[in-house]
N, C-alpha and C positions, 0 to 999 in steps of 0.2 A: 808738479804741475797738475792742473786739473785735466780730466780726461778729454774735455772738449777742446782745450788749448792744444794738447798733445796731438789729437786727431787732426786739427786744423793745420798744424805745422807739418805733419806727415803728408797731408794732401797737397800742401803748397810745395813741398819738396818733390813729391811725385810729379806734379805738374811741370816744374822746371826741368826735371830729369827727362821726362818724356819729350818735351819740346826741344831740348838740346840734342837728344838722340835722333830726332827727326832730321836735323840738318847734317848729321853724320860727322861732326867735327871731333867729338869726344867719344871715348869708349865708356861703357857702363862702369868699368872698374875705376876709371878716373872720376866719373861723376859721383860714385858712391863715397869717395874719399873727400868730397867737397862739402863745405858747410852750406846751409840754406842761403846765407848772405852771398857767398861766392857764386852759387848757382844763379841767384837773382841778378847779380852783376853781369855774369856771362850771358844770360838770357837777354838782358837789356842791350848789351853790346852787339849781339848778333841780330836781334830783331828790330832794334830801334837805332841803328847806327846812322845818325843824321849826316856826318861828314861825307860818307860815301854816296849819299843821295844828292849832294850839292851839284849844281850844273854850273860849269864855268861860263861866264858871259862872253859872248863873241864881240871882239872889239872891231869897230869899223875903222878903216884906214883913212 
């Protein structure tokens, strides 16, 4: 891989690791064992979880 691509992937990985460490769900040892794709998936799950933000409509009797 080119050096620029390698550096970009390392920065992306560090970004996801730092964000996931902020919420405190994972330990750094667990995050170090994850691939970049897994980190991105977990990041999107915790930061963009749309189902948990849905509001149940109130039904009128």
